[in-house]
N, C-alpha and C positions, 0 to 999 in steps of 0.2 A: 237515794244513791243506791245503785245496784251493781255489785261486782260480781261477774260470771266469768269462770274461767275452767275450761275443759278441753282435752285433746285426747283423742283416740291414739293409741301407741303409733298408728301409722298415718297421721295426719302430716300432710305436707304443708310446707310455708305457703304455697300457691293456694292451696284450700283457705288458708286463714286470711290471705289478701283477698281472695273471691268473695269470702263471707263478709268482710269489713265493706267492701265495695257495694255489695248488694244492699247492706244495713244502711249504708250511707244515702243510697237511692232511694229505700223506703221512707225514711226520715225525709228527706227532701220533697217528696211526693205526698206525704201524709199531712196531717194537720196538727203534727206535733208541736208542743208548746215548751217553753223553758229551754234551757241549756242543756244540751247533750253532749258529754265527752265520752268516747269510746277508745279505749287503749287495748290493743291486742299485743301479744308476744307471741311471735312465731316459734315452732320448735326449735328453730337455728339461733334463737335468742334476740332476733329483731324487734323492736318496738313500733309499732303502726298506731298512729293517735288521728282520730277523727273528731274534731269540734264542730257541733252543729248549732247555729242560733238562727231560729226562725226569724 
């Protein structure tokens, strides 16, 4: 399990959403194994969850 959280002071919600979408595409195109759950909280406080099961 890995928990990462970091936002530069001027990070926007759209940048977080874009990063999550890119990460999801990378997982779908890779040989990733196991269950991946990614939860991102935008600067506005919205929670975005991606669950990946290959």
